[in-house]
N, C-alpha and C positions, 0 to 999 in steps of 0.2 A: 504493500500500499504505500501510497506517496505521501511525503510529509507536507505539512502546511506551509506555503509558501509567503504568504501576506495575510495579515489581519488589519482591517481599517478601523481605525480609532476616530470617531466622530462624536462631537458634543452638538447638541440641540438644545435651545433655549427658547421658549414661546414668549413672544412680546406682547400678546394681546391680539384678540380677534383672529384673523387668519395668519397673522404675521409672526414668522420664526426665524431665528438665525442660527446658522451651524458653522461649527469650526471644523474645517475639513484638513486633512494631512496635505503638507506642502503648501499650505496657503496662510498667510500670515493675517489677513482681515477675515472677519466673518462674513459669511455669504448669507444674503438676505432672501427669504422666500415668502411668498404671500398669494394673492390672486388678481386677477386683471380679466377686463372684457367680459366675455360669456361666462366664464367661470365663477367670477364676482357675482354675476347676475343670478346665476343657477342658486349659489349659496346664499344669496341675499346678503352679501358683504357690502358694508357702507364704505365706498371708496373715498369719500369726502373725509371720512374719519381714519382710515388705515392707508390710504395711498395705494398704487397700484405697484405691484412687484411681481419677478417672474415666479411661476409656480414650480413646484418639485417636478410636475410632469415636463415643464419646458427643458429641465435640466437633464431629465431622461433621454428625452427625444435627442437633444443635443450631444449627449455621451453616445447614444446608440449611432448617431450619424458620424461620429469620428471613426 
């Protein structure tokens, strides 16, 4: 059986509403996540209060495209 090559260590902190920040490996700054557009509308998020941020889905799609 193979040995584990890599374990990702990520810290996620909720900021309120749909907004979260994550500390990712090899990244000094926290990455911001939230909602925007149709996703915000679907969940009834108040963008005037929380602002627009990329979703975790946006990051997954970008990662898969690489």
